[in-house]
N, CA, C and O atoms as a Tripos MOL2 file, in Angstrom:
@<TRIPOS>MOLECULE
protein
  308   307    77     0     0
PROTEIN
NO_CHARGES

@<TRIPOS>ATOM
      1 N         -68.9870   80.7460  -86.8630 N.3       1 MET1
      2 CA        -67.6380   80.0470  -86.5740 C.3       1 MET1
      3 C         -68.3240   78.6930  -87.3950 C.2       1 MET1
      4 O         -69.5000   78.4760  -87.6860 O.2       1 MET1
      5 N         -67.0870   77.8800  -87.6390 N.am      2 LEU2
      6 CA        -67.1230   76.6510  -88.4260 C.3       2 LEU2
      7 C         -67.2300   75.3970  -87.7280 C.2       2 LEU2
      8 O         -66.3670   75.1220  -86.8930 O.2       2 LEU2
      9 N         -68.3500   74.4540  -88.0030 N.am      3 THR3
     10 CA        -68.1330   73.0810  -87.0880 C.3       3 THR3
     11 C         -67.2790   72.3770  -87.6560 C.2       3 THR3
     12 O         -66.7180   72.6990  -88.7030 O.2       3 THR3
     13 N         -67.0480   71.1390  -86.9110 N.am      4 GLY4
     14 CA        -66.0800   70.4250  -87.5290 C.3       4 GLY4
     15 C         -66.2270   69.7810  -88.6020 C.2       4 GLY4
     16 O         -65.1770   69.4610  -89.1590 O.2       4 GLY4
     17 N         -67.6130   69.3450  -89.3050 N.am      5 PRO5
     18 CA        -67.6030   68.8630  -90.5500 C.3       5 PRO5
     19 C         -67.6240   69.8740  -91.3600 C.2       5 PRO5
     20 O         -67.1280   69.6810  -92.4700 O.2       5 PRO5
     21 N         -68.1210   71.0560  -91.0920 N.am      6 GLU6
     22 CA        -67.5600   72.3150  -92.1300 C.3       6 GLU6
     23 C         -66.1420   72.5500  -92.5650 C.2       6 GLU6
     24 O         -65.6420   72.8360  -93.6530 O.2       6 GLU6
     25 N         -65.6410   72.3320  -91.3320 N.am      7 LEU7
     26 CA        -64.2140   72.7390  -91.3480 C.3       7 LEU7
     27 C         -63.4080   71.7520  -91.9530 C.2       7 LEU7
     28 O         -62.3890   72.0450  -92.5790 O.2       7 LEU7
     29 N         -63.8410   70.5170  -91.7890 N.am      8 ARG8
     30 CA        -63.1220   69.3970  -92.5620 C.3       8 ARG8
     31 C         -63.3150   69.5710  -94.3340 C.2       8 ARG8
     32 O         -62.4740   69.5140  -95.2310 O.2       8 ARG8
     33 N         -64.6480   69.7780  -94.3660 N.am      9 ALA9
     34 CA        -64.8890   70.0880  -95.9460 C.3       9 ALA9
     35 C         -64.3730   71.1030  -96.4310 C.2       9 ALA9
     36 O         -63.9430   71.0350  -97.5830 O.2       9 ALA9
     37 N         -64.2820   72.2060  -95.7620 N.am     10 ARG10
     38 CA        -63.3770   73.3970  -96.2980 C.3      10 ARG10
     39 C         -61.7690   73.1430  -96.5920 C.2      10 ARG10
     40 O         -61.1500   73.5570  -97.5720 O.2      10 ARG10
     41 N         -61.2890   72.4150  -95.5750 N.am     11 ALA11
     42 CA        -60.0510   71.9410  -95.7050 C.3      11 ALA11
     43 C         -59.7610   70.9490  -96.7450 C.2      11 ALA11
     44 O         -58.6960   70.8600  -97.3570 O.2      11 ALA11
     45 N         -60.8000   70.2110  -96.8920 N.am     12 SER12
     46 CA        -60.7210   69.1420  -98.0030 C.3      12 SER12
     47 C         -60.6300   69.9020  -99.5510 C.2      12 SER12
     48 O         -59.8980   69.5620 -100.4800 O.2      12 SER12
     49 N         -61.4340   70.8310  -99.5250 N.am     13 TYR13
     50 CA        -61.6520   71.5400 -100.8590 C.3      13 TYR13
     51 C         -60.3920   72.2080 -101.2620 C.2      13 TYR13
     52 O         -59.9290   72.1360 -102.4000 O.2      13 TYR13
     53 N         -59.7290   73.0170 -100.0470 N.am     14 GLY14
     54 CA        -58.4610   73.6170  -99.9390 C.3      14 GLY14
     55 C         -57.2560   72.7470 -100.4620 C.2      14 GLY14
     56 O         -56.3710   73.1880 -101.1950 O.2      14 GLY14
     57 N         -57.3160   71.7770 -100.1110 N.am     15 LEU15
     58 CA        -56.3750   70.6700 -100.1160 C.3      15 LEU15
     59 C         -56.4340   70.0920 -101.6460 C.2      15 LEU15
     60 O         -55.4480   69.8740 -102.3510 O.2      15 LEU15
     61 N         -57.7030   69.9070 -101.9780 N.am     16 ALA16
     62 CA        -58.0470   69.5130 -103.7610 C.3      16 ALA16
     63 C         -57.2100   70.6490 -104.6450 C.2      16 ALA16
     64 O         -56.2760   70.5290 -105.4380 O.2      16 ALA16
     65 N         -57.9670   71.8290 -104.1530 N.am     17 VAL17
     66 CA        -57.3310   72.9520 -105.0630 C.3      17 VAL17
     67 C         -55.7810   73.2250 -105.2220 C.2      17 VAL17
     68 O         -55.1470   73.6060 -106.2060 O.2      17 VAL17
     69 N         -55.3980   72.9270 -104.0110 N.am     18 LEU18
     70 CA        -53.8480   72.8710 -103.7030 C.3      18 LEU18
     71 C         -52.9720   71.7290 -104.6350 C.2      18 LEU18
     72 O         -52.0390   71.9740 -105.4000 O.2      18 LEU18
     73 N         -53.5370   70.5050 -104.3410 N.am     19 LEU19
     74 CA        -53.0900   69.3640 -105.3880 C.3      19 LEU19
     75 C         -53.4580   69.8850 -106.7180 C.2      19 LEU19
     76 O         -52.4840   70.0780 -107.4450 O.2      19 LEU19
     77 N         -54.5700   70.1540 -107.2090 N.am     20 GLY20
     78 CA        -54.6650   70.6500 -108.4940 C.3      20 GLY20
     79 C         -53.8850   71.7710 -109.1970 C.2      20 GLY20
     80 O         -53.8640   71.7760 -110.4280 O.2      20 GLY20
     81 N         -53.3850   72.5080 -108.6530 N.am     21 VAL21
     82 CA        -52.6310   74.0550 -108.9060 C.3      21 VAL21
     83 C         -51.0750   72.8470 -109.0810 C.2      21 VAL21
     84 O         -50.5420   72.7150 -110.1830 O.2      21 VAL21
     85 N         -50.7210   72.3310 -108.2300 N.am     22 ARG22
     86 CA        -49.3880   71.2590 -108.0750 C.3      22 ARG22
     87 C         -49.3190   70.5660 -109.3830 C.2      22 ARG22
     88 O         -48.2460   70.4890 -109.9810 O.2      22 ARG22
     89 N         -50.4760   70.0310 -109.8830 N.am     23 ARG23
     90 CA        -50.6820   69.0810 -110.9700 C.3      23 ARG23
     91 C         -50.3800   70.0140 -112.1430 C.2      23 ARG23
     92 O         -49.5700   69.7320 -113.0260 O.2      23 ARG23
     93 N         -51.1020   71.1670 -112.0860 N.am     24 LEU24
     94 CA        -50.9520   72.0650 -113.4670 C.3      24 LEU24
     95 C         -49.6150   72.6130 -113.6480 C.2      24 LEU24
     96 O         -49.0200   72.7230 -114.7200 O.2      24 LEU24
     97 N         -49.1300   73.0050 -112.2770 N.am     25 GLN25
     98 CA        -47.4800   73.3410 -112.3630 C.3      25 GLN25
     99 C         -46.5020   72.3590 -112.7580 C.2      25 GLN25
    100 O         -45.4940   72.6600 -113.3970 O.2      25 GLN25
    101 N         -46.8080   71.0940 -112.3550 N.am     26 ARG26
    102 CA        -46.0810   70.0700 -112.8430 C.3      26 ARG26
    103 C         -45.9500   69.8890 -114.5180 C.2      26 ARG26
    104 O         -44.9130   69.7400 -115.1650 O.2      26 ARG26
    105 N         -47.2130   69.9440 -114.9640 N.am     27 ARG27
    106 CA        -47.5870   69.7810 -116.3720 C.3      27 ARG27
    107 C         -47.0610   70.9000 -117.1030 C.2      27 ARG27
    108 O         -46.7970   70.7510 -118.2960 O.2      27 ARG27
    109 N         -46.8980   71.8790 -116.5940 N.am     28 ALA28
    110 CA        -46.1870   73.1340 -117.2670 C.3      28 ALA28
    111 C         -44.7360   73.0920 -117.2470 C.2      28 ALA28
    112 O         -44.1490   73.3590 -118.2960 O.2      28 ALA28
    113 N         -44.0780   72.7980 -116.2200 N.am     29 ALA29
    114 CA        -42.7400   72.3980 -116.0820 C.3      29 ALA29
    115 C         -42.3080   71.3190 -117.3380 C.2      29 ALA29
    116 O         -41.3300   71.5040 -118.0630 O.2      29 ALA29
    117 N         -43.1490   70.2640 -117.4360 N.am     30 ARG30
    118 CA        -42.5980   69.3110 -118.1080 C.3      30 ARG30
    119 C         -42.7360   69.9220 -119.6450 C.2      30 ARG30
    120 O         -41.8360   69.6210 -120.4300 O.2      30 ARG30
    121 N         -43.7860   70.7400 -120.0980 N.am     31 ARG31
    122 CA        -44.0920   71.2410 -121.3000 C.3      31 ARG31
    123 C         -42.4190   72.2360 -121.5190 C.2      31 ARG31
    124 O         -41.6640   72.1760 -122.4900 O.2      31 ARG31
    125 N         -42.2640   73.0550 -120.2970 N.am     32 ARG32
    126 CA        -41.1800   73.9560 -120.3980 C.3      32 ARG32
    127 C         -39.8610   73.0140 -120.7760 C.2      32 ARG32
    128 O         -39.0890   73.3330 -121.6810 O.2      32 ARG32
    129 N         -39.7210   71.9920 -120.0910 N.am     33 ALA33
    130 CA        -38.5800   71.0430 -120.1610 C.3      33 ALA33
    131 C         -38.4370   70.4780 -121.4920 C.2      33 ALA33
    132 O         -37.2950   70.4030 -121.9460 O.2      33 ALA33
    133 N         -39.6650   69.9630 -122.3630 N.am     34 ARG34
    134 CA        -39.5660   69.6890 -123.3050 C.3      34 ARG34
    135 C         -39.3680   70.4330 -124.6200 C.2      34 ARG34
    136 O         -38.9540   69.9400 -125.6690 O.2      34 ARG34
    137 N         -39.7610   71.8160 -124.3820 N.am     35 ARG35
    138 CA        -39.3910   73.0450 -125.2090 C.3      35 ARG35
    139 C         -38.0440   73.1710 -125.1170 C.2      35 ARG35
    140 O         -37.2570   72.9500 -126.0380 O.2      35 ARG35
    141 N         -37.7450   73.5500 -123.9330 N.am     36 LEU36
    142 CA        -36.1620   73.3850 -123.9500 C.3      36 LEU36
    143 C         -35.3370   72.2050 -124.3850 C.2      36 LEU36
    144 O         -34.1680   72.4620 -124.6710 O.2      36 LEU36
    145 N         -35.6600   71.1980 -124.4680 N.am     37 ASP37
    146 CA        -34.9060   70.4140 -125.0970 C.3      37 ASP37
    147 C         -34.9810   70.4880 -126.7000 C.2      37 ASP37
    148 O         -33.9930   70.2420 -127.3910 O.2      37 ASP37
    149 N         -36.1800   70.8320 -127.2160 N.am     38 GLU38
    150 CA        -36.5400   71.0740 -128.7990 C.3      38 GLU38
    151 C         -35.5500   72.3100 -128.9820 C.2      38 GLU38
    152 O         -35.0820   72.3080 -130.1200 O.2      38 GLU38
    153 N         -35.1610   73.2070 -128.3110 N.am     39 LEU39
    154 CA        -34.5280   74.2600 -128.5150 C.3      39 LEU39
    155 C         -33.0900   74.0330 -128.6110 C.2      39 LEU39
    156 O         -32.4200   74.6790 -129.4170 O.2      39 LEU39
    157 N         -32.5660   73.1450 -127.8320 N.am     40 ALA40
    158 CA        -31.5240   72.7780 -127.8390 C.3      40 ALA40
    159 C         -31.0510   72.0490 -128.8700 C.2      40 ALA40
    160 O         -29.9080   72.2480 -129.2810 O.2      40 ALA40
    161 N         -31.8780   71.0900 -129.4350 N.am     41 ASP41
    162 CA        -31.7790   70.3020 -130.5580 C.3      41 ASP41
    163 C         -31.6360   71.1770 -131.6190 C.2      41 ASP41
    164 O         -30.6850   70.8930 -132.3470 O.2      41 ASP41
    165 N         -32.3130   72.2050 -131.9560 N.am     42 GLN42
    166 CA        -32.3320   73.4710 -132.8630 C.3      42 GLN42
    167 C         -30.9000   73.8450 -132.7930 C.2      42 GLN42
    168 O         -30.2220   73.5990 -133.7900 O.2      42 GLN42
    169 N         -30.2490   74.4860 -131.6110 N.am     43 LEU43
    170 CA        -29.1100   74.8700 -131.5330 C.3      43 LEU43
    171 C         -27.8280   74.1040 -131.9000 C.2      43 LEU43
    172 O         -26.8180   74.5250 -132.4650 O.2      43 LEU43
    173 N         -28.1400   72.7730 -131.4010 N.am     44 ASP44
    174 CA        -27.0240   71.7630 -132.0140 C.3      44 ASP44
    175 C         -27.1920   71.6390 -133.3690 C.2      44 ASP44
    176 O         -26.2070   71.1250 -133.8980 O.2      44 ASP44
    177 N         -28.0450   71.9110 -134.0960 N.am     45 GLU45
    178 CA        -27.9990   71.8290 -135.4780 C.3      45 GLU45
    179 C         -27.4820   73.0840 -136.0280 C.2      45 GLU45
    180 O         -26.8170   72.9810 -137.0580 O.2      45 GLU45
    181 N         -27.6620   74.2480 -135.5330 N.am     46 LEU46
    182 CA        -26.7940   75.2960 -136.0510 C.3      46 LEU46
    183 C         -25.4120   75.4980 -135.5540 C.2      46 LEU46
    184 O         -24.7760   76.5080 -135.8580 O.2      46 LEU46
    185 N         -24.9600   74.6150 -134.8400 N.am     47 GLY47
    186 CA        -23.5680   74.5570 -134.3800 C.3      47 GLY47
    187 C         -23.2680   75.1950 -132.9310 C.2      47 GLY47
    188 O         -22.1360   75.1400 -132.4500 O.2      47 GLY47
    189 N         -24.2170   75.7310 -132.3440 N.am     48 LYS48
    190 CA        -24.0390   76.0470 -131.0090 C.3      48 LYS48
    191 C         -24.2950   75.3020 -129.8140 C.2      48 LYS48
    192 O         -25.2630   75.3560 -129.0550 O.2      48 LYS48
    193 N         -23.2590   74.5950 -129.7760 N.am     49 THR49
    194 CA        -23.3540   73.4370 -128.8710 C.3      49 THR49
    195 C         -23.2900   73.8980 -127.3900 C.2      49 THR49
    196 O         -23.8630   73.3020 -126.4780 O.2      49 THR49
    197 N         -22.6220   74.8920 -127.2580 N.am     50 GLY50
    198 CA        -22.5540   75.3390 -125.7320 C.3      50 GLY50
    199 C         -23.5600   75.9150 -125.4470 C.2      50 GLY50
    200 O         -23.7360   75.6590 -124.2570 O.2      50 GLY50
    201 N         -24.5490   76.7050 -125.8800 N.am     51 ARG51
    202 CA        -25.8360   77.0790 -125.6040 C.3      51 ARG51
    203 C         -26.8440   75.9310 -125.4400 C.2      51 ARG51
    204 O         -27.7350   75.8560 -124.5940 O.2      51 ARG51
    205 N         -26.5220   75.0070 -126.4570 N.am     52 ALA52
    206 CA        -27.7490   73.9140 -126.2300 C.3      52 ALA52
    207 C         -27.5320   73.1570 -124.7670 C.2      52 ALA52
    208 O         -28.3960   72.8440 -123.9480 O.2      52 ALA52
    209 N         -25.9230   72.9420 -124.7000 N.am     53 GLN53
    210 CA        -25.9190   72.3160 -123.4490 C.3      53 GLN53
    211 C         -26.3700   72.9410 -122.2040 C.2      53 GLN53
    212 O         -26.8080   72.2910 -121.2550 O.2      53 GLN53
    213 N         -26.2430   74.3310 -122.2280 N.am     54 MET54
    214 CA        -26.9260   75.0370 -121.0710 C.3      54 MET54
    215 C         -28.3540   74.8900 -121.0710 C.2      54 MET54
    216 O         -28.8760   74.6550 -119.9810 O.2      54 MET54
    217 N         -29.1050   74.9860 -122.1150 N.am     55 LEU55
    218 CA        -30.3620   74.6620 -122.0640 C.3      55 LEU55
    219 C         -30.8520   73.4450 -121.3870 C.2      55 LEU55
    220 O         -31.6920   73.4280 -120.4870 O.2      55 LEU55
    221 N         -30.1100   72.1950 -122.0220 N.am     56 ARG56
    222 CA        -30.4240   71.0320 -121.4550 C.3      56 ARG56
    223 C         -30.2480   70.9170 -120.0760 C.2      56 ARG56
    224 O         -31.1650   70.4310 -119.4140 O.2      56 ARG56
    225 N         -29.0590   71.3410 -119.4530 N.am     57 ALA57
    226 CA        -29.0570   71.6290 -118.0360 C.3      57 ALA57
    227 C         -30.2280   72.2860 -117.2580 C.2      57 ALA57
    228 O         -30.7650   71.9120 -116.2150 O.2      57 ALA57
    229 N         -30.4700   73.3080 -118.0010 N.am     58 GLN58
    230 CA        -31.9110   73.8010 -117.2440 C.3      58 GLN58
    231 C         -33.0850   73.0990 -117.3760 C.2      58 GLN58
    232 O         -33.9860   73.2700 -116.5550 O.2      58 GLN58
    233 N         -33.2350   72.1150 -118.5540 N.am     59 ALA59
    234 CA        -34.2720   71.4770 -118.4910 C.3      59 ALA59
    235 C         -34.1290   70.4610 -117.4690 C.2      59 ALA59
    236 O         -35.0080   70.2380 -116.6370 O.2      59 ALA59
    237 N         -32.9630   69.8080 -117.5300 N.am     60 ASP60
    238 CA        -32.7840   68.9030 -116.2010 C.3      60 ASP60
    239 C         -32.7520   69.1190 -114.8680 C.2      60 ASP60
    240 O         -32.9730   68.2810 -113.9940 O.2      60 ASP60
    241 N         -32.4810   70.2180 -114.7330 N.am     61 ARG61
    242 CA        -32.8000   71.1390 -113.3600 C.3      61 ARG61
    243 C         -34.0290   71.1830 -112.9990 C.2      61 ARG61
    244 O         -34.3790   70.8220 -111.8750 O.2      61 ARG61
    245 N         -35.0040   71.7110 -114.0650 N.am     62 ASN62
    246 CA        -36.4960   71.6960 -113.9130 C.3      62 ASN62
    247 C         -36.9710   70.4350 -113.6760 C.2      62 ASN62
    248 O         -37.7450   70.3530 -112.7230 O.2      62 ASN62
    249 N         -36.6600   69.1500 -114.4410 N.am     63 ARG63
    250 CA        -37.1910   68.1530 -114.1350 C.3      63 ARG63
    251 C         -36.8040   67.5270 -112.8000 C.2      63 ARG63
    252 O         -37.6250   66.8040 -112.2360 O.2      63 ARG63
    253 N         -35.5260   67.7720 -112.2190 N.am     64 GLU64
    254 CA        -35.2910   67.3490 -110.6520 C.3      64 GLU64
    255 C         -35.9590   68.1850 -110.0670 C.2      64 GLU64
    256 O         -36.5770   67.5830 -109.1890 O.2      64 GLU64
    257 N         -36.2520   69.4950 -110.0410 N.am     65 HIS65
    258 CA        -37.0530   70.0170 -109.1050 C.3      65 HIS65
    259 C         -38.4490   69.7540 -108.9870 C.2      65 HIS65
    260 O         -39.0510   70.0940 -107.9690 O.2      65 HIS65
    261 N         -38.9820   69.2180 -109.8720 N.am     66 TRP66
    262 CA        -40.4150   68.6060 -110.0100 C.3      66 TRP66
    263 C         -40.7020   67.2280 -109.8870 C.2      66 TRP66
    264 O         -41.7760   66.6770 -110.1290 O.2      66 TRP66
    265 N         -39.2430   66.5210 -109.3370 N.am     67 GLY67
    266 CA        -39.3080   65.0420 -109.0750 C.3      67 GLY67
    267 C         -39.3820   64.2120 -109.9160 C.2      67 GLY67
    268 O         -39.8900   63.1060 -109.7290 O.2      67 GLY67
    269 N         -38.8350   64.6460 -111.1000 N.am     68 GLU68
    270 CA        -38.7720   63.7930 -112.3260 C.3      68 GLU68
    271 C         -37.4640   63.1940 -112.6460 C.2      68 GLU68
    272 O         -36.4610   63.7220 -112.1650 O.2      68 GLU68
    273 N         -37.3620   62.2610 -113.3230 N.am     69 GLU69
    274 CA        -35.8570   61.9750 -114.0090 C.3      69 GLU69
    275 C         -35.3670   62.7750 -115.0340 C.2      69 GLU69
    276 O         -36.0350   63.1270 -116.0060 O.2      69 GLU69
    277 N         -34.0500   63.1030 -114.8000 N.am     70 PRO70
    278 CA        -33.5380   63.9160 -115.8150 C.3      70 PRO70
    279 C         -33.2770   63.1300 -117.0820 C.2      70 PRO70
    280 O         -33.1100   61.9150 -116.9810 O.2      70 PRO70
    281 N         -33.2390   63.5940 -118.0150 N.am     71 ARG71
    282 CA        -32.9910   63.3560 -119.2520 C.3      71 ARG71
    283 C         -31.7720   62.2310 -119.2510 C.2      71 ARG71
    284 O         -30.7420   62.4820 -118.6240 O.2      71 ARG71
    285 N         -31.9090   61.0790 -119.9170 N.am     72 SER72
    286 CA        -30.5790   60.1450 -120.0240 C.3      72 SER72
    287 C         -29.4700   60.5140 -120.9140 C.2      72 SER72
    288 O         -29.9480   60.8850 -121.9860 O.2      72 SER72
    289 N         -28.2960   60.5610 -120.9150 N.am     73 PRO73
    290 CA        -27.3840   60.9210 -121.8920 C.3      73 PRO73
    291 C         -27.5020   60.4230 -123.3400 C.2      73 PRO73
    292 O         -27.0250   60.8700 -124.3830 O.2      73 PRO73
    293 N         -28.2480   59.4070 -123.0970 N.am     74 ALA74
    294 CA        -28.4980   58.6320 -124.5620 C.3      74 ALA74
    295 C         -29.5250   59.3820 -125.1030 C.2      74 ALA74
    296 O         -29.4850   59.5620 -126.3200 O.2      74 ALA74
    297 N         -30.4080   59.8460 -124.4880 N.am     75 GLU75
    298 CA        -31.7120   60.5430 -125.1660 C.3      75 GLU75
    299 C         -30.8800   62.1820 -125.6560 C.2      75 GLU75
    300 O         -31.1840   62.7790 -126.6890 O.2      75 GLU75
    301 N         -30.2360   62.4810 -125.0520 N.am     76 SER76
    302 CA        -29.5860   63.7400 -125.4860 C.3      76 SER76
    303 C         -28.6690   63.9350 -126.6280 C.2      76 SER76
    304 O         -28.4090   65.0420 -127.0980 O.2      76 SER76
    305 N         -28.1940   62.8270 -127.0490 N.am     77 CYS77
    306 CA        -27.1730   62.6230 -128.2640 C.3      77 CYS77
    307 C         -28.0120   62.5380 -129.4160 C.2      77 CYS77
    308 O         -27.5160   62.3770 -130.5310 O.2      77 CYS77
@<TRIPOS>BOND
     1     1     2 1
     2     2     3 1
     3     3     4 2
     4     3     5 am
     5     5     6 1
     6     6     7 1
     7     7     8 2
     8     7     9 am
     9     9    10 1
    10    10    11 1
    11    11    12 2
    12    11    13 am
    13    13    14 1
    14    14    15 1
    15    15    16 2
    16    15    17 am
    17    17    18 1
    18    18    19 1
    19    19    20 2
    20    19    21 am
    21    21    22 1
    22    22    23 1
    23    23    24 2
    24    23    25 am
    25    25    26 1
    26    26    27 1
    27    27    28 2
    28    27    29 am
    29    29    30 1
    30    30    31 1
    31    31    32 2
    32    31    33 am
    33    33    34 1
    34    34    35 1
    35    35    36 2
    36    35    37 am
    37    37    38 1
    38    38    39 1
    39    39    40 2
    40    39    41 am
    41    41    42 1
    42    42    43 1
    43    43    44 2
    44    43    45 am
    45    45    46 1
    46    46    47 1
    47    47    48 2
    48    47    49 am
    49    49    50 1
    50    50    51 1
    51    51    52 2
    52    51    53 am
    53    53    54 1
    54    54    55 1
    55    55    56 2
    56    55    57 am
    57    57    58 1
    58    58    59 1
    59    59    60 2
    60    59    61 am
    61    61    62 1
    62    62    63 1
    63    63    64 2
    64    63    65 am
    65    65    66 1
    66    66    67 1
    67    67    68 2
    68    67    69 am
    69    69    70 1
    70    70    71 1
    71    71    72 2
    72    71    73 am
    73    73    74 1
    74    74    75 1
    75    75    76 2
    76    75    77 am
    77    77    78 1
    78    78    79 1
    79    79    80 2
    80    79    81 am
    81    81    82 1
    82    82    83 1
    83    83    84 2
    84    83    85 am
    85    85    86 1
    86    86    87 1
    87    87    88 2
    88    87    89 am
    89    89    90 1
    90    90    91 1
    91    91    92 2
    92    91    93 am
    93    93    94 1
    94    94    95 1
    95    95    96 2
    96    95    97 am
    97    97    98 1
    98    98    99 1
    99    99   100 2
   100    99   101 am
   101   101   102 1
   102   102   103 1
   103   103   104 2
   104   103   105 am
   105   105   106 1
   106   106   107 1
   107   107   108 2
   108   107   109 am
   109   109   110 1
   110   110   111 1
   111   111   112 2
   112   111   113 am
   113   113   114 1
   114   114   115 1
   115   115   116 2
   116   115   117 am
   117   117   118 1
   118   118   119 1
   119   119   120 2
   120   119   121 am
   121   121   122 1
   122   122   123 1
   123   123   124 2
   124   123   125 am
   125   125   126 1
   126   126   127 1
   127   127   128 2
   128   127   129 am
   129   129   130 1
   130   130   131 1
   131   131   132 2
   132   131   133 am
   133   133   134 1
   134   134   135 1
   135   135   136 2
   136   135   137 am
   137   137   138 1
   138   138   139 1
   139   139   140 2
   140   139   141 am
   141   141   142 1
   142   142   143 1
   143   143   144 2
   144   143   145 am
   145   145   146 1
   146   146   147 1
   147   147   148 2
   148   147   149 am
   149   149   150 1
   150   150   151 1
   151   151   152 2
   152   151   153 am
   153   153   154 1
   154   154   155 1
   155   155   156 2
   156   155   157 am
   157   157   158 1
   158   158   159 1
   159   159   160 2
   160   159   161 am
   161   161   162 1
   162   162   163 1
   163   163   164 2
   164   163   165 am
   165   165   166 1
   166   166   167 1
   167   167   168 2
   168   167   169 am
   169   169   170 1
   170   170   171 1
   171   171   172 2
   172   171   173 am
   173   173   174 1
   174   174   175 1
   175   175   176 2
   176   175   177 am
   177   177   178 1
   178   178   179 1
   179   179   180 2
   180   179   181 am
   181   181   182 1
   182   182   183 1
   183   183   184 2
   184   183   185 am
   185   185   186 1
   186   186   187 1
   187   187   188 2
   188   187   189 am
   189   189   190 1
   190   190   191 1
   191   191   192 2
   192   191   193 am
   193   193   194 1
   194   194   195 1
   195   195   196 2
   196   195   197 am
   197   197   198 1
   198   198   199 1
   199   199   200 2
   200   199   201 am
   201   201   202 1
   202   202   203 1
   203   203   204 2
   204   203   205 am
   205   205   206 1
   206   206   207 1
   207   207   208 2
   208   207   209 am
   209   209   210 1
   210   210   211 1
   211   211   212 2
   212   211   213 am
   213   213   214 1
   214   214   215 1
   215   215   216 2
   216   215   217 am
   217   217   218 1
   218   218   219 1
   219   219   220 2
   220   219   221 am
   221   221   222 1
   222   222   223 1
   223   223   224 2
   224   223   225 am
   225   225   226 1
   226   226   227 1
   227   227   228 2
   228   227   229 am
   229   229   230 1
   230   230   231 1
   231   231   232 2
   232   231   233 am
   233   233   234 1
   234   234   235 1
   235   235   236 2
   236   235   237 am
   237   237   238 1
   238   238   239 1
   239   239   240 2
   240   239   241 am
   241   241   242 1
   242   242   243 1
   243   243   244 2
   244   243   245 am
   245   245   246 1
   246   246   247 1
   247   247   248 2
   248   247   249 am
   249   249   250 1
   250   250   251 1
   251   251   252 2
   252   251   253 am
   253   253   254 1
   254   254   255 1
   255   255   256 2
   256   255   257 am
   257   257   258 1
   258   258   259 1
   259   259   260 2
   260   259   261 am
   261   261   262 1
   262   262   263 1
   263   263   264 2
   264   263   265 am
   265   265   266 1
   266   266   267 1
   267   267   268 2
   268   267   269 am
   269   269   270 1
   270   270   271 1
   271   271   272 2
   272   271   273 am
   273   273   274 1
   274   274   275 1
   275   275   276 2
   276   275   277 am
   277   277   278 1
   278   278   279 1
   279   279   280 2
   280   279   281 am
   281   281   282 1
   282   282   283 1
   283   283   284 2
   284   283   285 am
   285   285   286 1
   286   286   287 1
   287   287   288 2
   288   287   289 am
   289   289   290 1
   290   290   291 1
   291   291   292 2
   292   291   293 am
   293   293   294 1
   294   294   295 1
   295   295   296 2
   296   295   297 am
   297   297   298 1
   298   298   299 1
   299   299   300 2
   300   299   301 am
   301   301   302 1
   302   302   303 1
   303   303   304 2
   304   303   305 am
   305   305   306 1
   306   306   307 1
   307   307   308 2
@<TRIPOS>SUBSTRUCTURE
     1 MET1         2 RESIDUE 1 A MET
     2 LEU2         6 RESIDUE 1 A LEU
     3 THR3        10 RESIDUE 1 A THR
     4 GLY4        14 RESIDUE 1 A GLY
     5 PRO5        18 RESIDUE 1 A PRO
     6 GLU6        22 RESIDUE 1 A GLU
     7 LEU7        26 RESIDUE 1 A LEU
     8 ARG8        30 RESIDUE 1 A ARG
     9 ALA9        34 RESIDUE 1 A ALA
    10 ARG10       38 RESIDUE 1 A ARG
    11 ALA11       42 RESIDUE 1 A ALA
    12 SER12       46 RESIDUE 1 A SER
    13 TYR13       50 RESIDUE 1 A TYR
    14 GLY14       54 RESIDUE 1 A GLY
    15 LEU15       58 RESIDUE 1 A LEU
    16 ALA16       62 RESIDUE 1 A ALA
    17 VAL17       66 RESIDUE 1 A VAL
    18 LEU18       70 RESIDUE 1 A LEU
    19 LEU19       74 RESIDUE 1 A LEU
    20 GLY20       78 RESIDUE 1 A GLY
    21 VAL21       82 RESIDUE 1 A VAL
    22 ARG22       86 RESIDUE 1 A ARG
    23 ARG23       90 RESIDUE 1 A ARG
    24 LEU24       94 RESIDUE 1 A LEU
    25 GLN25       98 RESIDUE 1 A GLN
    26 ARG26      102 RESIDUE 1 A ARG
    27 ARG27      106 RESIDUE 1 A ARG
    28 ALA28      110 RESIDUE 1 A ALA
    29 ALA29      114 RESIDUE 1 A ALA
    30 ARG30      118 RESIDUE 1 A ARG
    31 ARG31      122 RESIDUE 1 A ARG
    32 ARG32      126 RESIDUE 1 A ARG
    33 ALA33      130 RESIDUE 1 A ALA
    34 ARG34      134 RESIDUE 1 A ARG
    35 ARG35      138 RESIDUE 1 A ARG
    36 LEU36      142 RESIDUE 1 A LEU
    37 ASP37      146 RESIDUE 1 A ASP
    38 GLU38      150 RESIDUE 1 A GLU
    39 LEU39      154 RESIDUE 1 A LEU
    40 ALA40      158 RESIDUE 1 A ALA
    41 ASP41      162 RESIDUE 1 A ASP
    42 GLN42      166 RESIDUE 1 A GLN
    43 LEU43      170 RESIDUE 1 A LEU
    44 ASP44      174 RESIDUE 1 A ASP
    45 GLU45      178 RESIDUE 1 A GLU
    46 LEU46      182 RESIDUE 1 A LEU
    47 GLY47      186 RESIDUE 1 A GLY
    48 LYS48      190 RESIDUE 1 A LYS
    49 THR49      194 RESIDUE 1 A THR
    50 GLY50      198 RESIDUE 1 A GLY
    51 ARG51      202 RESIDUE 1 A ARG
    52 ALA52      206 RESIDUE 1 A ALA
    53 GLN53      210 RESIDUE 1 A GLN
    54 MET54      214 RESIDUE 1 A MET
    55 LEU55      218 RESIDUE 1 A LEU
    56 ARG56      222 RESIDUE 1 A ARG
    57 ALA57      226 RESIDUE 1 A ALA
    58 GLN58      230 RESIDUE 1 A GLN
    59 ALA59      234 RESIDUE 1 A ALA
    60 ASP60      238 RESIDUE 1 A ASP
    61 ARG61      242 RESIDUE 1 A ARG
    62 ASN62      246 RESIDUE 1 A ASN
    63 ARG63      250 RESIDUE 1 A ARG
    64 GLU64      254 RESIDUE 1 A GLU
    65 HIS65      258 RESIDUE 1 A HIS
    66 TRP66      262 RESIDUE 1 A TRP
    67 GLY67      266 RESIDUE 1 A GLY
    68 GLU68      270 RESIDUE 1 A GLU
    69 GLU69      274 RESIDUE 1 A GLU
    70 PRO70      278 RESIDUE 1 A PRO
    71 ARG71      282 RESIDUE 1 A ARG
    72 SER72      286 RESIDUE 1 A SER
    73 PRO73      290 RESIDUE 1 A PRO
    74 ALA74      294 RESIDUE 1 A ALA
    75 GLU75      298 RESIDUE 1 A GLU
    76 SER76      302 RESIDUE 1 A SER
    77 CYS77      306 RESIDUE 1 A CYS
């Protein structure tokens, strides 16, 4: 059975691992959102604006889910 200090140490380690995983997930989400924006820009150049809008909306939902600001309308033009 774990004693108080051992239990705190293990819980502290578990929290550090959890926070590290969340940081990695957030970084991957930022990367995905950036990639979706790049793809949307390419689709705009090809004249497929409807699909580009859908990708930008997905990127914004991704940003909002992870607590970041969605891309401003000025950036999306």
